[in-house]
mmCIF file as gemmi writes it, N, C-alpha and C atoms, coordinates in Angstrom:
data_model
loop_
_atom_site.group_PDB
_atom_site.id
_atom_site.type_symbol
_atom_site.label_atom_id
_atom_site.label_alt_id
_atom_site.label_comp_id
_atom_site.label_asym_id
_atom_site.label_entity_id
_atom_site.label_seq_id
_atom_site.pdbx_PDB_ins_code
_atom_site.Cartn_x
_atom_site.Cartn_y
_atom_site.Cartn_z
_atom_site.occupancy
_atom_site.B_iso_or_equiv
_atom_site.pdbx_formal_charge
_atom_site.auth_seq_id
_atom_site.auth_asym_id
_atom_site.pdbx_PDB_model_num
ATOM 1 N N . MET Axp A 1 ? -16.261 -77.018 211.643 1 0 ? 1 A 1
ATOM 2 C CA . MET Axp A 1 ? -15.658 -78.122 210.986 1 0 ? 1 A 1
ATOM 3 C C . MET Axp A 1 ? -14.538 -78.173 211.12 1 0 ? 1 A 1
ATOM 4 N N . MET Axp A 2 ? -13.779 -79.672 211.532 1 0 ? 2 A 1
ATOM 5 C CA . MET Axp A 2 ? -12.809 -80.398 211.54 1 0 ? 2 A 1
ATOM 6 C C . MET Axp A 2 ? -11.968 -80.829 210.648 1 0 ? 2 A 1
ATOM 7 N N . ALA Axp A 3 ? -10.782 -79.794 210.486 1 0 ? 3 A 1
ATOM 8 C CA . ALA Axp A 3 ? -9.748 -79.966 209.469 1 0 ? 3 A 1
ATOM 9 C C . ALA Axp A 3 ? -8.666 -80.949 209.802 1 0 ? 3 A 1
ATOM 10 N N . THR Axp A 4 ? -8.85 -81.824 210.374 1 0 ? 4 A 1
ATOM 11 C CA . THR Axp A 4 ? -7.638 -82.558 211.148 1 0 ? 4 A 1
ATOM 12 C C . THR Axp A 4 ? -6.936 -83.637 210.247 1 0 ? 4 A 1
ATOM 13 N N . ASP Axp A 5 ? -7.512 -83.934 209.336 1 0 ? 5 A 1
ATOM 14 C CA . ASP Axp A 5 ? -7.215 -85.134 208.402 1 0 ? 5 A 1
ATOM 15 C C . ASP Axp A 5 ? -6.862 -84.645 207.366 1 0 ? 5 A 1
ATOM 16 N N . CYS Axp A 6 ? -6.004 -85.427 206.262 1 0 ? 6 A 1
ATOM 17 C CA . CYS Axp A 6 ? -5.637 -84.821 205.06 1 0 ? 6 A 1
ATOM 18 C C . CYS Axp A 6 ? -6.93 -84.293 203.817 1 0 ? 6 A 1
ATOM 19 N N . GLN Axp A 7 ? -7.913 -85.197 204.005 1 0 ? 7 A 1
ATOM 20 C CA . GLN Axp A 7 ? -8.829 -84.802 203.208 1 0 ? 7 A 1
ATOM 21 C C . GLN Axp A 7 ? -9.542 -83.429 203.614 1 0 ? 7 A 1
ATOM 22 N N . GLY Axp A 8 ? -9.892 -83.165 204.967 1 0 ? 8 A 1
ATOM 23 C CA . GLY Axp A 8 ? -10.332 -82.047 205.286 1 0 ? 8 A 1
ATOM 24 C C . GLY Axp A 8 ? -9.66 -80.864 204.964 1 0 ? 8 A 1
ATOM 25 N N . THR Axp A 9 ? -8.442 -81.025 205.648 1 0 ? 9 A 1
ATOM 26 C CA . THR Axp A 9 ? -7.105 -80.079 205.164 1 0 ? 9 A 1
ATOM 27 C C . THR Axp A 9 ? -7.417 -79.518 203.733 1 0 ? 9 A 1
ATOM 28 N N . LEU Axp A 10 ? -7.037 -80.716 202.866 1 0 ? 10 A 1
ATOM 29 C CA . LEU Axp A 10 ? -7.181 -80.236 201.588 1 0 ? 10 A 1
ATOM 30 C C . LEU Axp A 10 ? -8.396 -79.535 201.018 1 0 ? 10 A 1
ATOM 31 N N . ASP Axp A 11 ? -9.71 -79.839 201.652 1 0 ? 11 A 1
ATOM 32 C CA . ASP Axp A 11 ? -10.98 -79.175 201.295 1 0 ? 11 A 1
ATOM 33 C C . ASP Axp A 11 ? -10.795 -77.785 201.505 1 0 ? 11 A 1
ATOM 34 N N . GLU Axp A 12 ? -9.964 -77.548 202.295 1 0 ? 12 A 1
ATOM 35 C CA . GLU Axp A 12 ? -9.958 -75.742 202.966 1 0 ? 12 A 1
ATOM 36 C C . GLU Axp A 12 ? -8.835 -74.874 202.004 1 0 ? 12 A 1
ATOM 37 N N . LEU Axp A 13 ? -8.082 -75.848 201.212 1 0 ? 13 A 1
ATOM 38 C CA . LEU Axp A 13 ? -7.015 -75.197 200.789 1 0 ? 13 A 1
ATOM 39 C C . LEU Axp A 13 ? -7.266 -73.894 200.15 1 0 ? 13 A 1
ATOM 40 N N . HIS Axp A 14 ? -8.011 -73.812 199.318 1 0 ? 14 A 1
ATOM 41 C CA . HIS Axp A 14 ? -8.161 -72.404 199.012 1 0 ? 14 A 1
ATOM 42 C C . HIS Axp A 14 ? -8.68 -70.943 199.912 1 0 ? 14 A 1
ATOM 43 N N . ARG Axp A 15 ? -9.367 -71.43 200.498 1 0 ? 15 A 1
ATOM 44 C CA . ARG Axp A 15 ? -10.004 -70.669 201.636 1 0 ? 15 A 1
ATOM 45 C C . ARG Axp A 15 ? -8.731 -70.116 202.854 1 0 ? 15 A 1
ATOM 46 N N . PHE Axp A 16 ? -7.829 -71.211 202.85 1 0 ? 16 A 1
ATOM 47 C CA . PHE Axp A 16 ? -6.826 -70.921 203.72 1 0 ? 16 A 1
ATOM 48 C C . PHE Axp A 16 ? -5.746 -69.899 202.991 1 0 ? 16 A 1
ATOM 49 N N . LEU Axp A 17 ? -5.643 -70.414 201.554 1 0 ? 17 A 1
ATOM 50 C CA . LEU Axp A 17 ? -4.665 -69.321 201.049 1 0 ? 17 A 1
ATOM 51 C C . LEU Axp A 17 ? -4.968 -68.037 200.719 1 0 ? 17 A 1
ATOM 52 N N . ASP Axp A 18 ? -6.337 -68.325 200.642 1 0 ? 18 A 1
ATOM 53 C CA . ASP Axp A 18 ? -6.913 -66.731 200.728 1 0 ? 18 A 1
ATOM 54 C C . ASP Axp A 18 ? -7.071 -66.387 201.87 1 0 ? 18 A 1
ATOM 55 N N . GLN Axp A 19 ? -6.971 -66.678 203.112 1 0 ? 19 A 1
ATOM 56 C CA . GLN Axp A 19 ? -6.786 -65.975 204.617 1 0 ? 19 A 1
ATOM 57 C C . GLN Axp A 19 ? -8.593 -65.977 204.553 1 0 ? 19 A 1
ATOM 58 N N . GLU Axp A 20 ? -9.189 -66.692 204.338 1 0 ? 20 A 1
ATOM 59 C CA . GLU Axp A 20 ? -10.603 -66.777 204.473 1 0 ? 20 A 1
ATOM 60 C C . GLU Axp A 20 ? -11.182 -67.616 205.854 1 0 ? 20 A 1
ATOM 61 N N . LEU Axp A 21 ? -10.221 -68.181 206.487 1 0 ? 21 A 1
ATOM 62 C CA . LEU Axp A 21 ? -10.714 -69.209 207.385 1 0 ? 21 A 1
ATOM 63 C C . LEU Axp A 21 ? -10.606 -68.457 208.871 1 0 ? 21 A 1
ATOM 64 N N . SER Axp A 22 ? -11.598 -69.017 209.523 1 0 ? 22 A 1
ATOM 65 C CA . SER Axp A 22 ? -11.648 -68.606 211.061 1 0 ? 22 A 1
ATOM 66 C C . SER Axp A 22 ? -10.356 -68.893 211.791 1 0 ? 22 A 1
ATOM 67 N N . ALA Axp A 23 ? -9.957 -67.866 212.75 1 0 ? 23 A 1
ATOM 68 C CA . ALA Axp A 23 ? -8.599 -68.188 213.373 1 0 ? 23 A 1
ATOM 69 C C . ALA Axp A 23 ? -8.263 -69.616 214.019 1 0 ? 23 A 1
ATOM 70 N N . GLU Axp A 24 ? -9.639 -70.25 214.322 1 0 ? 24 A 1
ATOM 71 C CA . GLU Axp A 24 ? -9.667 -71.911 215.089 1 0 ? 24 A 1
ATOM 72 C C . GLU Axp A 24 ? -9.056 -72.709 213.793 1 0 ? 24 A 1
ATOM 73 N N . LEU Axp A 25 ? -9.802 -72.567 212.431 1 0 ? 25 A 1
ATOM 74 C CA . LEU Axp A 25 ? -9.621 -73.333 211.636 1 0 ? 25 A 1
ATOM 75 C C . LEU Axp A 25 ? -8.586 -73.325 210.813 1 0 ? 25 A 1
ATOM 76 N N . HIS Axp A 26 ? -7.729 -72.159 210.743 1 0 ? 26 A 1
ATOM 77 C CA . HIS Axp A 26 ? -6.701 -71.687 210.451 1 0 ? 26 A 1
ATOM 78 C C . HIS Axp A 26 ? -5.57 -72.578 211.292 1 0 ? 26 A 1
ATOM 79 N N . ALA Axp A 27 ? -5.694 -72.354 212.513 1 0 ? 27 A 1
ATOM 80 C CA . ALA Axp A 27 ? -4.807 -72.997 213.534 1 0 ? 27 A 1
ATOM 81 C C . ALA Axp A 27 ? -4.891 -74.366 213.436 1 0 ? 27 A 1
ATOM 82 N N . GLU Axp A 28 ? -6.106 -74.959 213.28 1 0 ? 28 A 1
ATOM 83 C CA . GLU Axp A 28 ? -6.039 -76.659 213.12 1 0 ? 28 A 1
ATOM 84 C C . GLU Axp A 28 ? -5.21 -77.026 211.527 1 0 ? 28 A 1
ATOM 85 N N . ILE Axp A 29 ? -5.361 -76.051 210.36 1 0 ? 29 A 1
ATOM 86 C CA . ILE Axp A 29 ? -4.474 -76.716 209.486 1 0 ? 29 A 1
ATOM 87 C C . ILE Axp A 29 ? -3.175 -76.404 209.561 1 0 ? 29 A 1
ATOM 88 N N . MET Axp A 30 ? -2.582 -75.44 210.203 1 0 ? 30 A 1
ATOM 89 C CA . MET Axp A 30 ? -1.448 -74.947 210.786 1 0 ? 30 A 1
ATOM 90 C C . MET Axp A 30 ? -0.877 -76.239 211.1 1 0 ? 30 A 1
ATOM 91 N N . GLU Axp A 31 ? -1.712 -76.768 212.21 1 0 ? 31 A 1
ATOM 92 C CA . GLU Axp A 31 ? -1.348 -78.066 212.974 1 0 ? 31 A 1
ATOM 93 C C . GLU Axp A 31 ? -0.909 -79.189 212.418 1 0 ? 31 A 1
ATOM 94 N N . HIS Axp A 32 ? -1.913 -79.487 211.43 1 0 ? 32 A 1
ATOM 95 C CA . HIS Axp A 32 ? -1.758 -80.734 210.473 1 0 ? 32 A 1
ATOM 96 C C . HIS Axp A 32 ? -0.727 -80.391 209.176 1 0 ? 32 A 1
ATOM 97 N N . LEU Axp A 33 ? -0.497 -79.037 208.899 1 0 ? 33 A 1
ATOM 98 C CA . LEU Axp A 33 ? 0.8 -79.241 207.881 1 0 ? 33 A 1
ATOM 99 C C . LEU Axp A 33 ? 1.846 -79.341 208.352 1 0 ? 33 A 1
ATOM 100 N N . ALA Axp A 34 ? 2.071 -79.215 210.027 1 0 ? 34 A 1
ATOM 101 C CA . ALA Axp A 34 ? 3.398 -78.622 210.594 1 0 ? 34 A 1
ATOM 102 C C . ALA Axp A 34 ? 3.844 -80.462 210.426 1 0 ? 34 A 1
ATOM 103 N N . GLY Axp A 35 ? 2.606 -81.461 210.674 1 0 ? 35 A 1
ATOM 104 C CA . GLY Axp A 35 ? 3.005 -82.902 210.754 1 0 ? 35 A 1
ATOM 105 C C . GLY Axp A 35 ? 3.184 -83.839 209.784 1 0 ? 35 A 1
ATOM 106 N N . CYS Axp A 36 ? 2.49 -83.134 208.175 1 0 ? 36 A 1
ATOM 107 C CA . CYS Axp A 36 ? 1.755 -83.722 207.188 1 0 ? 36 A 1
ATOM 108 C C . CYS Axp A 36 ? 2.505 -83.065 206.097 1 0 ? 36 A 1
ATOM 109 N N . THR Axp A 37 ? 3.833 -83.534 205.388 1 0 ? 37 A 1
ATOM 110 C CA . THR Axp A 37 ? 4.907 -83.471 204.765 1 0 ? 37 A 1
ATOM 111 C C . THR Axp A 37 ? 3.926 -83.275 203.491 1 0 ? 37 A 1
ATOM 112 N N . ASP Axp A 38 ? 3.2 -84.321 203.085 1 0 ? 38 A 1
ATOM 113 C CA . ASP Axp A 38 ? 2.268 -84.319 201.497 1 0 ? 38 A 1
ATOM 114 C C . ASP Axp A 38 ? 1.178 -83.208 201.747 1 0 ? 38 A 1
ATOM 115 N N . CYS Axp A 39 ? 0.473 -83.104 202.491 1 0 ? 39 A 1
ATOM 116 C CA . CYS Axp A 39 ? -0.339 -81.721 202.579 1 0 ? 39 A 1
ATOM 117 C C . CYS Axp A 39 ? 0.3 -80.446 202.411 1 0 ? 39 A 1
ATOM 118 N N . GLN Axp A 40 ? 1.546 -80.455 203.059 1 0 ? 40 A 1
ATOM 119 C CA . GLN Axp A 40 ? 2.404 -79.13 203.017 1 0 ? 40 A 1
ATOM 120 C C . GLN Axp A 40 ? 3.044 -78.801 201.493 1 0 ? 40 A 1
ATOM 121 N N . GLN Axp A 41 ? 3.132 -79.893 200.994 1 0 ? 41 A 1
ATOM 122 C CA . GLN Axp A 41 ? 3.978 -79.752 199.779 1 0 ? 41 A 1
ATOM 123 C C . GLN Axp A 41 ? 2.674 -79.171 198.741 1 0 ? 41 A 1
ATOM 124 N N . THR Axp A 42 ? 1.435 -80.039 198.999 1 0 ? 42 A 1
ATOM 125 C CA . THR Axp A 42 ? 0.153 -79.588 198.145 1 0 ? 42 A 1
ATOM 126 C C . THR Axp A 42 ? 0.212 -78.114 198.59 1 0 ? 42 A 1
ATOM 127 N N . PHE Axp A 43 ? -0.029 -77.288 199.802 1 0 ? 43 A 1
ATOM 128 C CA . PHE Axp A 43 ? -0.46 -76.241 200.21 1 0 ? 43 A 1
ATOM 129 C C . PHE Axp A 43 ? 0.844 -75.48 199.514 1 0 ? 43 A 1
ATOM 130 N N . ASP Axp A 44 ? 2.114 -75.474 199.595 1 0 ? 44 A 1
ATOM 131 C CA . ASP Axp A 44 ? 3.215 -74.868 199.186 1 0 ? 44 A 1
ATOM 132 C C . ASP Axp A 44 ? 3.133 -74.745 197.567 1 0 ? 44 A 1
ATOM 133 N N . PHE Axp A 45 ? 2.569 -75.677 197.069 1 0 ? 45 A 1
ATOM 134 C CA . PHE Axp A 45 ? 3.047 -75.527 195.191 1 0 ? 45 A 1
ATOM 135 C C . PHE Axp A 45 ? 1.561 -74.625 194.902 1 0 ? 45 A 1
ATOM 136 N N . HIS Axp A 46 ? 0.422 -74.742 195.536 1 0 ? 46 A 1
ATOM 137 C CA . HIS Axp A 46 ? -0.765 -74.369 195.106 1 0 ? 46 A 1
ATOM 138 C C . HIS Axp A 46 ? -0.693 -72.554 195.587 1 0 ? 46 A 1
ATOM 139 N N . GLY Axp A 47 ? 0.182 -72.257 196.899 1 0 ? 47 A 1
ATOM 140 C CA . GLY Axp A 47 ? 0.47 -71.053 196.878 1 0 ? 47 A 1
ATOM 141 C C . GLY Axp A 47 ? 1.242 -70.307 196.051 1 0 ? 47 A 1
ATOM 142 N N . GLU Axp A 48 ? 2.668 -70.938 195.718 1 0 ? 48 A 1
ATOM 143 C CA . GLU Axp A 48 ? 3.323 -70.833 194.685 1 0 ? 48 A 1
ATOM 144 C C . GLU Axp A 48 ? 2.836 -70.237 193.549 1 0 ? 48 A 1
ATOM 145 N N . LEU Axp A 49 ? 2.106 -71.243 192.852 1 0 ? 49 A 1
ATOM 146 C CA . LEU Axp A 49 ? 1.238 -71.146 191.468 1 0 ? 49 A 1
ATOM 147 C C . LEU Axp A 49 ? 0.394 -69.807 191.8 1 0 ? 49 A 1
ATOM 148 N N . LYS Axp A 50 ? -0.274 -69.38 192.801 1 0 ? 50 A 1
ATOM 149 C CA . LYS Axp A 50 ? -1.307 -68.543 192.837 1 0 ? 50 A 1
ATOM 150 C C . LYS Axp A 50 ? -0.021 -67.333 192.302 1 0 ? 50 A 1
ATOM 151 N N . ARG Axp A 51 ? 0.901 -67.418 193.417 1 0 ? 51 A 1
ATOM 152 C CA . ARG Axp A 51 ? 1.852 -66 193.837 1 0 ? 51 A 1
ATOM 153 C C . ARG Axp A 51 ? 1.934 -65.804 192.484 1 0 ? 51 A 1
ATOM 154 N N . VAL Axp A 52 ? 2.951 -66.547 191.623 1 0 ? 52 A 1
ATOM 155 C CA . VAL Axp A 52 ? 3.475 -66.35 190.401 1 0 ? 52 A 1
ATOM 156 C C . VAL Axp A 52 ? 2.363 -66.016 189.261 1 0 ? 52 A 1
ATOM 157 N N . VAL Axp A 53 ? 1.413 -66.759 189.27 1 0 ? 53 A 1
ATOM 158 C CA . VAL Axp A 53 ? 0.306 -66.133 188.447 1 0 ? 53 A 1
ATOM 159 C C . VAL Axp A 53 ? -0.04 -64.784 188.317 1 0 ? 53 A 1
ATOM 160 N N . ARG Axp A 54 ? -0.12 -64.863 189.615 1 0 ? 54 A 1
ATOM 161 C CA . ARG Axp A 54 ? -0.5 -63.109 189.993 1 0 ? 54 A 1
ATOM 162 C C . ARG Axp A 54 ? 0.652 -61.976 189.5 1 0 ? 54 A 1
ATOM 163 N N . GLN Axp A 55 ? 1.895 -62.424 190.023 1 0 ? 55 A 1
ATOM 164 C CA . GLN Axp A 55 ? 2.882 -61.513 189.365 1 0 ? 55 A 1
ATOM 165 C C . GLN Axp A 55 ? 3.076 -61.418 188.121 1 0 ? 55 A 1
ATOM 166 N N . LYS Axp A 56 ? 3.053 -62.705 187.447 1 0 ? 56 A 1
ATOM 167 C CA . LYS Axp A 56 ? 3.227 -62.603 185.871 1 0 ? 56 A 1
ATOM 168 C C . LYS Axp A 56 ? 1.979 -61.826 185.207 1 0 ? 56 A 1
ATOM 169 N N . ALA Axp A 57 ? 1.012 -61.814 185.742 1 0 ? 57 A 1
ATOM 170 C CA . ALA Axp A 57 ? -0.386 -61.522 184.979 1 0 ? 57 A 1
ATOM 171 C C . ALA Axp A 57 ? -0.643 -60.231 185.515 1 0 ? 57 A 1
ATOM 172 N N . GLN Axp A 58 ? 0.181 -59.501 186.351 1 0 ? 58 A 1
ATOM 173 C CA . GLN Axp A 58 ? -0.357 -58.099 187.006 1 0 ? 58 A 1
ATOM 174 C C . GLN Axp A 58 ? -0.841 -57.118 185.66 1 0 ? 58 A 1
ATOM 175 N N . ASN Axp A 59 ? 0.197 -56.908 184.944 1 0 ? 59 A 1
ATOM 176 C CA . ASN Axp A 59 ? -0.073 -56.082 183.564 1 0 ? 59 A 1
ATOM 177 C C . ASN Axp A 59 ? -0.643 -56.534 182.281 1 0 ? 59 A 1
ATOM 178 N N . ASP Axp A 60 ? -0.921 -57.83 182.631 1 0 ? 60 A 1
ATOM 179 C CA . ASP Axp A 60 ? -0.943 -58.94 181.167 1 0 ? 60 A 1
ATOM 180 C C . ASP Axp A 60 ? -2.54 -59.168 181.156 1 0 ? 60 A 1
ATOM 181 N N . GLU Axp A 61 ? -3.061 -59.42 180.091 1 0 ? 61 A 1
ATOM 182 C CA . GLU Axp A 61 ? -4.638 -59.78 180.008 1 0 ? 61 A 1
ATOM 183 C C . GLU Axp A 61 ? -4.1 -61.21 179.68 1 0 ? 61 A 1
ATOM 184 N N . ILE Axp A 62 ? -5.33 -62.178 180.761 1 0 ? 62 A 1
ATOM 185 C CA . ILE Axp A 62 ? -5.207 -63.488 180.303 1 0 ? 62 A 1
ATOM 186 C C . ILE Axp A 62 ? -6.359 -63.906 179.566 1 0 ? 62 A 1
ATOM 187 N N . PRO Axp A 63 ? -5.975 -64.88 178.525 1 0 ? 63 A 1
ATOM 188 C CA . PRO Axp A 63 ? -6.824 -64.972 177.637 1 0 ? 63 A 1
ATOM 189 C C . PRO Axp A 63 ? -7.523 -66.219 178.008 1 0 ? 63 A 1
ATOM 190 N N . GLY Axp A 64 ? -9.214 -66.013 177.964 1 0 ? 64 A 1
ATOM 191 C CA . GLY Axp A 64 ? -9.906 -66.745 178.393 1 0 ? 64 A 1
ATOM 192 C C . GLY Axp A 64 ? -9.868 -68.159 178.558 1 0 ? 64 A 1
ATOM 193 N N . THR Axp A 65 ? -9.153 -68.69 177.489 1 0 ? 65 A 1
ATOM 194 C CA . THR Axp A 65 ? -9.217 -69.982 177.365 1 0 ? 65 A 1
ATOM 195 C C . THR Axp A 65 ? -8.145 -70.736 177.936 1 0 ? 65 A 1
ATOM 196 N N . LEU Axp A 66 ? -7.334 -69.899 178.375 1 0 ? 66 A 1
ATOM 197 C CA . LEU Axp A 66 ? -6.242 -70.268 179.32 1 0 ? 66 A 1
ATOM 198 C C . LEU Axp A 66 ? -7.129 -70.557 180.837 1 0 ? 66 A 1
ATOM 199 N N . LEU Axp A 67 ? -7.5 -69.508 181.187 1 0 ? 67 A 1
ATOM 200 C CA . LEU Axp A 67 ? -8.159 -69.424 182.569 1 0 ? 67 A 1
ATOM 201 C C . LEU Axp A 67 ? -9.228 -70.922 182.643 1 0 ? 67 A 1
ATOM 202 N N . GLU Axp A 68 ? -9.583 -70.878 181.567 1 0 ? 68 A 1
ATOM 203 C CA . GLU Axp A 68 ? -10.99 -71.845 181.493 1 0 ? 68 A 1
ATOM 204 C C . GLU Axp A 68 ? -9.967 -73.343 181.391 1 0 ? 68 A 1
ATOM 205 N N . LYS Axp A 69 ? -8.585 -73.442 181.279 1 0 ? 69 A 1
ATOM 206 C CA . LYS Axp A 69 ? -7.806 -74.55 181.02 1 0 ? 69 A 1
ATOM 207 C C . LYS Axp A 69 ? -7.571 -75.022 182.597 1 0 ? 69 A 1
ATOM 208 N N . ILE Axp A 70 ? -7.019 -73.951 183.174 1 0 ? 70 A 1
ATOM 209 C CA . ILE Axp A 70 ? -6.515 -74.091 184.448 1 0 ? 70 A 1
ATOM 210 C C . ILE Axp A 70 ? -7.64 -73.924 185.837 1 0 ? 70 A 1
ATOM 211 N N . ALA Axp A 71 ? -8.817 -73.428 185.291 1 0 ? 71 A 1
ATOM 212 C CA . ALA Axp A 71 ? -9.788 -73.934 186.205 1 0 ? 71 A 1
ATOM 213 C C . ALA Axp A 71 ? -10.227 -75.043 185.834 1 0 ? 71 A 1
ATOM 214 N N . GLY Axp A 72 ? -10.496 -75.767 184.765 1 0 ? 72 A 1
ATOM 215 C CA . GLY Axp A 72 ? -10.406 -77.4 184.68 1 0 ? 72 A 1
ATOM 216 C C . GLY Axp A 72 ? -9.486 -78.205 185.311 1 0 ? 72 A 1
ATOM 217 N N . CYS Axp A 73 ? -8.317 -78.088 185.704 1 0 ? 73 A 1
ATOM 218 C CA . CYS Axp A 73 ? -7.582 -78.342 186.449 1 0 ? 73 A 1
ATOM 219 C C . CYS Axp A 73 ? -7.208 -78.394 188.071 1 0 ? 73 A 1
ATOM 220 N N . PHE Axp A 74 ? -7.812 -77.212 188.293 1 0 ? 74 A 1
ATOM 221 C CA . PHE Axp A 74 ? -7.687 -76.685 189.952 1 0 ? 74 A 1
ATOM 222 C C . PHE Axp A 74 ? -9.115 -76.338 190.496 1 0 ? 74 A 1
ATOM 223 N N . GLY Axp A 75 ? -10.165 -76.122 189.566 1 0 ? 75 A 1
ATOM 224 C CA . GLY Axp A 75 ? -11.404 -75.694 190.047 1 0 ? 75 A 1
ATOM 225 C C . GLY Axp A 75 ? -11.436 -74.329 189.89 1 0 ? 75 A 1
ATOM 226 N N . ASP Axp A 76 ? -12.589 -73.676 190.273 1 0 ? 76 A 1
ATOM 227 C CA . ASP Axp A 76 ? -13.079 -72.507 189.655 1 0 ? 76 A 1
ATOM 228 C C . ASP Axp A 76 ? -12.495 -71.262 190.709 1 0 ? 76 A 1
ATOM 229 N N . ASP Axp A 77 ? -12.355 -71.34 191.509 1 0 ? 77 A 1
ATOM 230 C CA . ASP Axp A 77 ? -11.739 -70.286 192.739 1 0 ? 77 A 1
ATOM 231 C C . ASP Axp A 77 ? -10.321 -70.465 192.791 1 0 ? 77 A 1
ATOM 232 N N . TRP Axp A 78 ? -9.192 -70.986 192.18 1 0 ? 78 A 1
ATOM 233 C CA . TRP Axp A 78 ? -8.134 -71.219 192.264 1 0 ? 78 A 1
ATOM 234 C C . TRP Axp A 78 ? -7.373 -70.184 192.05 1 0 ? 78 A 1
ATOM 235 N N . LEU Axp A 79 ? -7.905 -69.177 191.143 1 0 ? 79 A 1
ATOM 236 C CA . LEU Axp A 79 ? -7.312 -67.393 191.701 1 0 ? 79 A 1
ATOM 237 C C . LEU Axp A 79 ? -7.965 -66.816 192.243 1 0 ? 79 A 1
ATOM 238 N N . ASP Axp A 80 ? -9.144 -66.929 192.874 1 0 ? 80 A 1
ATOM 239 C CA . ASP Axp A 80 ? -9.412 -65.608 193.742 1 0 ? 80 A 1
ATOM 240 C C . ASP Axp A 80 ? -8.707 -65.107 194.828 1 0 ? 80 A 1
């Protein structure tokens, strides 16, 4: 799979952030991000969102309704 364009890169956003990509695909995305500020900003936002949610919710129980609302905005795998 080639992720050299914006759509291909964004399609792999969560797998990239979760470090679930092959070394080759990871390198392709890194190359794309180096030259595309729009995609880089999107990746930075989602990466920071995941970090903050994990940090803030470490010892808290997250209400199911909140998780459903977030999943509705970002997809079911946003916090994996």
